[in-house]
C-alpha positions in Angstrom: -122.9 33.3 -92.8 -123.2 36.3 -90.3 -126.2 38.6 -90.2 -126.1 42.0 -92.2 -124.6 44.7 -90.0 -126.8 47.8 -90.3 -125.7 51.2 -88.9 -129.2 53.5 -87.9 -128.1 57.3 -87.5 -130.9 59.5 -86.1 -131.3 62.1 -83.6 -134.7 61.0 -82.6 -134.6 58.5 -79.7 -138.0 56.9 -80.5 -137.1 56.4 -84.0 -133.7 55.0 -83.3 -135.2 52.2 -80.9 -138.0 51.6 -82.9 -135.9 50.9 -86.3 -133.4 49.0 -84.1 -135.8 46.7 -82.5 -137.9 46.0 -85.9 -134.4 45.3 -87.8 -133.1 43.1 -85.1 -136.3 41.1 -85.0 -135.9 40.4 -88.6 -132.4 39.0 -87.8 -130.1 41.9 -88.5 -127.4 43.2 -86.4 -127.9 46.8 -85.5 -125.7 49.5 -84.0 -127.2 53.0 -83.6 -125.8 56.6 -83.6 -127.6 59.8 -82.3 -125.5 62.3 -84.3 -122.7 62.7 -87.0 -119.9 62.5 -84.7 -121.1 59.2 -83.3 -122.0 58.0 -86.8 -118.2 58.7 -88.0 -116.7 56.9 -85.1 -119.1 53.8 -85.6 -118.5 53.7 -89.2 -114.6 53.9 -88.7 -114.8 51.1 -86.1 -116.7 48.8 -88.3 -117.7 49.0 -92.0 -121.5 48.4 -92.2 -123.3 46.6 -94.7 -126.0 49.2 -94.9 -126.5 52.6 -93.5 -129.9 54.2 -92.6 -129.0 58.0 -92.2 -130.9 60.8 -91.0 -130.9 64.0 -93.2 -131.1 66.7 -90.4 -128.9 66.1 -87.3 -127.6 68.8 -84.6 -123.9 68.6 -85.7 -123.6 67.4 -89.3 -126.5 67.0 -91.8 -126.6 63.7 -93.4 -126.0 64.8 -96.8 -122.6 66.1 -95.9 -121.9 62.9 -94.0 -122.9 60.9 -97.2 -120.6 63.2 -99.3 -117.7 62.4 -97.1 -118.1 58.7 -97.0 -118.4 58.7 -100.8 -115.2 60.9 -101.1 -113.4 58.4 -98.8 -114.1 55.6 -101.1 -115.8 53.4 -98.3 -116.5 49.7 -98.9 -119.6 50.5 -101.1 -122.2 49.8 -98.3 -125.6 51.5 -99.6 -127.1 54.5 -97.7 -130.7 55.1 -97.3 -131.5 58.6 -96.3 -134.4 59.3 -93.9 -136.0 62.6 -93.5 -139.4 64.4 -92.2 -139.0 67.7 -93.9 -136.5 67.6 -96.7 -136.9 69.3 -100.0 -137.1 67.5 -103.3 -133.6 69.4 -104.0 -132.2 67.8 -101.0 -133.5 64.2 -102.1 -132.1 64.9 -105.7 -128.7 65.9 -104.3 -128.4 62.7 -101.9 -129.4 60.5 -105.0 -126.9 62.3 -107.2 -124.2 61.6 -104.5 -125.1 57.8 -104.4 -127.7 57.4 -101.8 -129.6 54.1 -102.6 -133.0 55.6 -101.7 -134.5 58.5 -99.8 -137.5 57.5 -97.4 -139.8 60.2 -95.8 -141.0 60.3 -92.2 -143.3 59.3 -90.6 -141.6 55.8 -91.6 -143.7 53.2 -93.3 -142.1 50.0 -91.7 -143.3 47.6 -94.5 -141.6 50.1 -97.1 -138.4 50.4 -94.8 -138.0 46.7 -94.6 -138.5 46.1 -98.2 -136.0 48.8 -99.3 -133.4 47.5 -96.7 -133.7 44.0 -98.4 -133.2 45.4 -101.7 -130.5 47.6 -100.6 -128.5 44.7 -98.9 -129.1 42.5 -102.1 -127.6 45.2 -104.3 -124.6 45.6 -101.9 -123.8 42.0 -102.1 -124.0 41.8 -105.7 -121.7 44.8 -106.0 -119.3 43.3 -103.7 -119.4 39.8 -105.6 -118.5 41.3 -109.0 -116.2 44.4 -108.5 -116.1 44.9 -112.2 -119.5 46.1 -112.2 -119.1 48.8 -109.6 -121.1 51.7 -110.9 -118.9 54.2 -113.2 -120.9 57.4 -114.1 -119.5 57.5 -117.5 -120.1 53.9 -118.4 -122.9 53.4 -120.8 -123.1 49.7 -120.4 -124.8 49.2 -117.0 -128.6 49.7 -116.6 -129.2 53.1 -114.7 -132.1 53.1 -112.2 -133.3 52.4 -108.7 -136.9 52.0 -109.4 -138.7 48.8 -108.1 -139.2 47.6 -111.7 -135.4 48.1 -112.7 -134.1 46.7 -109.3 -136.6 43.6 -109.7 -135.3 43.0 -113.3 -131.4 43.4 -112.5 -132.1 40.9 -109.6 -133.7 38.4 -111.9 -130.7 38.6 -114.4 -128.2 38.5 -111.6 -130.1 35.2 -110.3 -129.9 33.5 -113.9 -126.6 34.8 -114.8 -124.7 31.5 -114.1 -127.2 29.4 -116.1 -127.0 28.8 -119.7 -130.7 29.1 -120.6 -131.7 30.8 -124.0 -133.5 34.0 -123.1 -136.0 36.2 -124.8 -136.0 39.8 -124.1 -139.1 41.8 -125.2 -139.5 45.5 -124.9 -140.2 48.5 -126.8 -137.7 50.1 -129.0 -135.2 52.3 -127.2 -136.3 50.6 -123.7 -132.8 49.1 -123.0 -132.8 45.5 -124.3 -129.0 45.8 -125.5 -127.7 47.4 -122.2 -129.4 44.5 -120.2 -127.9 41.8 -122.4 -124.4 43.5 -121.7 -125.1 43.6 -118.0 -126.0 40.0 -118.0 -123.2 38.9 -120.1 -120.8 41.0 -117.5 -122.4 39.6 -114.4 -121.8 35.9 -115.5 -118.8 34.8 -114.0 -118.2 31.8 -116.1 -118.9 33.5 -119.5 -115.2 33.9 -120.3 -115.9 34.3 -124.4 -117.1 37.7 -125.9 -120.5 39.2 -126.3 -121.2 39.6 -129.9 -124.1 41.8 -130.8 -126.0 41.4 -134.1 -129.1 42.8 -135.5 -131.0 40.2 -137.7 -132.1 43.0 -140.1 -128.3 43.9 -140.9 -127.7 40.3 -142.1 -127.5 39.9 -145.8 -130.8 38.4 -147.0 -129.2 35.9 -149.2 -126.2 34.8 -146.8 -127.8 35.2 -143.3 -127.2 31.5 -143.0 -123.6 31.8 -143.5 -123.1 34.8 -141.3 -124.6 32.7 -138.6 -123.4 29.3 -139.0 -120.2 29.8 -141.0 -118.9 28.1 -144.2 -116.7 25.4 -145.1 -115.6 25.1 -148.6 -112.5 22.7 -149.2 -110.2 23.2 -146.4 -111.2 26.9 -146.0 -113.2 27.2 -142.9 -115.0 30.7 -142.3 -116.5 30.6 -138.5 -120.0 32.1 -138.4 -121.3 34.4 -135.4 -122.5 31.4 -133.3 -118.8 30.1 -133.2 -117.1 33.5 -133.0 -119.2 33.7 -129.6 -118.2 30.5 -128.2 -118.0 30.6 -124.4 -119.8 33.8 -124.4 -122.9 35.3 -125.4 -124.6 36.2 -128.8 -127.2 38.9 -128.6 -129.6 38.8 -131.6 -131.7 41.9 -131.8 -134.9 42.1 -134.2 -135.3 38.1 -133.9 -138.9 38.5 -135.0 -137.6 39.7 -138.5 -135.7 36.5 -139.1 -136.7 34.3 -142.2 -138.4 31.1 -141.7 -135.7 29.1 -143.2 -133.1 30.5 -141.0 -135.5 30.1 -138.0 -135.6 26.5 -138.7 -131.7 26.1 -138.9 -131.4 28.1 -135.5 -134.4 25.8 -133.8 -132.3 22.7 -134.8 -129.0 23.9 -133.4 -130.7 25.0 -130.1 -132.5 21.5 -129.8 -129.4 19.6 -130.5 -126.6 21.9 -129.3 -124.9 21.3 -132.6 -125.0 22.5 -136.2 -123.0 22.4 -139.4 -121.2 25.0 -141.3 -122.7 25.8 -144.7 -120.9 23.3 -146.9 -119.5 21.3 -143.9 -119.8 17.9 -142.9 -118.4 17.8 -139.3 -120.9 19.0 -136.6 -119.8 21.9 -134.5 -120.8 22.0 -130.8 -122.9 25.0 -129.9 -121.2 26.8 -126.7 -123.0 29.8 -126.7 -125.8 31.7 -124.7 -128.3 33.1 -126.9 -130.1 36.2 -126.0 -132.7 37.0 -128.6 -134.5 40.4 -128.4 -137.5 41.8 -130.1 -139.8 44.8 -129.8 -142.8 42.8 -131.3 -145.2 40.4 -129.6 -143.7 37.2 -131.0 -146.9 35.3 -130.0 -149.0 37.5 -132.4 -146.4 36.9 -135.1 -146.6 33.1 -134.6 -150.4 33.4 -135.1 -149.6 35.2 -138.4 -147.3 32.6 -139.4 -144.4 34.8 -139.6 -142.4 33.1 -136.7 -142.1 29.5 -136.0 -144.2 28.3 -132.9 -141.6 25.8 -131.9 -138.7 28.2 -132.1 -140.9 30.6 -130.0 -141.1 28.0 -127.3 -137.5 27.3 -127.4 -136.6 30.9 -126.8 -139.2 31.7 -124.4 -138.1 29.4 -121.8 -136.9 32.4 -119.6 -138.8 35.5 -120.8 -137.5 38.7 -119.8 -139.5 42.1 -120.1 -137.6 45.2 -120.1 -140.0 47.9 -119.1 -140.7 51.2 -121.1 -139.5 54.4 -119.6 -143.1 55.5 -118.8 -143.2 52.5 -116.4 -140.2 53.8 -114.2 -140.3 57.6 -114.7 -138.9 58.2 -111.1 -135.6 57.2 -112.7 -135.7 60.0 -115.0 -133.6 62.2 -112.9 -130.9 59.8 -112.4 -130.8 59.1 -116.1 -130.6 62.6 -117.1 -127.6 63.2 -114.5 -125.9 59.9 -116.0 -126.1 60.8 -119.8 -125.0 64.3 -119.0 -122.0 63.0 -117.2 -121.5 60.5 -120.1 -121.6 63.0 -123.0 -119.3 65.3 -120.9 -116.7 62.7 -120.4 -116.9 61.0 -123.8 -117.5 63.9 -126.3 -116.1 66.8 -124.0 -119.3 68.6 -124.1 -119.9 71.6 -121.8 -121.6 70.5 -118.6 -125.2 71.6 -118.0 -127.5 71.1 -115.1 -131.1 70.1 -115.4 -133.0 72.3 -112.9 -135.8 70.9 -110.5 -138.5 72.2 -112.7 -137.0 70.7 -115.8 -136.6 67.4 -113.9 -140.4 67.3 -112.8 -141.2 68.3 -116.6 -139.5 65.4 -117.8 -140.9 63.1 -115.3 -144.3 63.8 -116.3 -143.4 63.2 -120.0 -144.6 60.0 -121.8 -141.2 59.2 -123.5 -142.5 57.3 -126.7 -138.9 56.7 -127.6 -138.1 55.5 -124.1 -134.4 55.7 -122.9 -133.1 56.3 -126.5 -135.2 59.4 -126.6 -133.9 60.7 -123.2 -130.4 60.0 -124.2 -130.7 61.9 -127.4 -132.5 64.8 -125.8 -129.7 65.0 -123.3 -127.0 65.1 -126.1 -129.0 67.7 -128.2 -129.3 70.0 -125.1 -125.7 70.0 -124.4 -124.8 70.4 -128.1 -127.0 73.3 -128.9 -127.8 75.1 -125.7 -126.0 77.9 -123.6 -125.9 78.7 -120.0 -125.1 76.3 -116.9 -128.7 75.5 -116.2 -131.3 74.2 -118.8 -134.7 75.6 -118.7 -138.4 74.4 -119.2 -138.6 76.5 -122.4 -135.7 75.0 -123.7 -136.6 71.3 -123.2 -140.2 72.0 -124.4 -138.8 73.4 -127.9 -136.4 70.3 -127.9 -139.4 67.9 -127.3 -141.5 69.7 -129.9 -138.6 69.3 -132.6 -138.4 65.6 -131.6 -142.1 65.3 -131.9 -142.0 66.8 -135.5 -139.2 64.6 -136.5 -141.2 61.5 -135.7 -144.3 62.9 -137.3 -143.0 64.6 -140.4 -139.6 63.0 -140.5 -137.6 63.6 -143.8 -138.6 66.2 -146.1 -137.3 66.9 -149.6 -137.6 69.0 -152.7 -138.3 66.7 -155.5 -137.2 69.5 -158.3 -139.6 69.5 -161.0 -136.9 71.2 -163.4 -134.8 67.9 -163.1 -134.9 65.2 -165.5 -137.2 62.2 -164.6 -134.8 59.9 -163.6 -133.0 62.3 -161.3 -136.4 63.4 -159.8 -137.5 59.8 -159.4 -134.2 59.1 -157.7 -134.6 61.8 -155.3 -138.2 60.8 -154.5 -137.2 57.1 -153.9 -134.3 58.2 -151.6 -136.4 60.5 -149.6 -139.3 57.9 -149.5 -137.0 55.1 -148.2 -135.1 57.3 -145.8 -138.4 58.7 -144.4 -139.6 55.0 -143.6 -135.9 53.9 -142.4 -136.3 56.5 -139.7 -139.7 55.1 -138.7 -138.9 51.7 -138.5 -135.5 52.3 -136.7 -133.5 50.7 -139.6 -135.4 47.5 -140.0 -135.2 46.3 -143.5 -137.9 43.8 -142.9 -140.4 46.3 -141.7 -139.5 48.6 -144.5 -139.9 45.8 -147.1 -143.6 45.2 -145.8 -144.3 49.1 -146.0 -142.9 49.5 -149.4 -144.0 46.4 -151.0 -140.5 45.6 -152.1 -139.0 42.1 -151.8 -136.2 42.2 -149.3 -133.5 41.0 -151.8 -134.4 43.7 -154.3 -134.8 46.3 -151.5 -131.2 45.7 -150.4 -130.0 46.4 -153.9 -132.2 49.7 -154.2 -130.7 50.8 -150.8 -127.2 50.1 -151.8 -127.8 51.8 -155.4 -128.9 55.0 -153.4 -126.1 55.0 -150.8 -128.4 54.2 -147.9 -127.3 51.9 -145.0 -130.1 50.6 -142.6 -127.3 50.4 -139.8 -127.4 54.4 -139.9 -131.0 54.6 -138.9 -130.6 51.9 -136.3 -130.0 54.0 -133.1 -129.1 51.1 -130.7 -130.5 50.7 -127.3 
């Protein structure tokens, strides 16, 4: 395999020669250009695997050159921008146009080499799976170039072709479902579907039938495990699964076979299972709410999805992504997040993680006016979201109403209040309310409340 070819574009001779020598010592093939004209010619003569591009040059600035290459739909080679005196606005513009990263001068050679390595890895992955090329309005691929997100994507890419059962743990709203889609799409041999199910959405009396299927006489009803054959079954809220179903699932994973309910013939398990939870399953094992043997079976390849506060440098890119997403999907008017707003949101703690950011963008596009979003507007929206988390649903009981009607209104408000708090988890709602799950399902149906309506997916 030939060495990666890197083009270094910088108008300072010392930087060009130093970077070239360092990269060549690392085994890379390197060419240099001292201005935009030479860079254009070199890029045209041979497509590089990576470009290191100075922002300020005597003839053409690097951002303009980056824009040209992106508009010409070059081969997708990542571009790392270099600058000694660029503004934050320049860095944001370069990132928006598609630059892989932005490194300030004087250069840290250790950081430069690490960034080059990561950029080349991502470039190879993009060429190997063209179906996953970045599409701004696609809501299925993880967004972000921070170190923790890059490492997580690399980890998933490395294990994509293996059939190991995975356990994804992360806070609510952190993006577990998106990373599950990414893993499934990355897998070249996964020809079957990706089936997404929330454990709390399964009927408590028939969850085993929904998962394993049924066979009565000659009537075969395939379950979710069978429907996902050759593909991936993503099970959210695995920590809420009842112990009996946990036992059946453990047996299926151990033997790679299972029986439909009422059936006699074994069915081969031909699915990759991705289990996800916002809870610490080790603690649930201690509390007796989760089987230890199933926990060990699922935790062969543990995946930690970080909270947004742990990669806040991705906030500007996430804001741009969801702005474009809602403008494209819902035809909402485009509005720009000013640099002060981006800085304000980078310093926000994001208790609701990426889901909260997504909802904030949608709200600001729906309710605001003007091309630019202001700090005051964002602060007002954040206060409103905090009030919803704290006060949640309020209602007037109505003391003039008959007792039965007043009680129903209170029950509806009480259950809706807690459904919002627990993100639609019937298991958590049962614990809070003290109502057995089967009775709770009946109560929710009688009041016209659907837990799925309160499960705002990752």
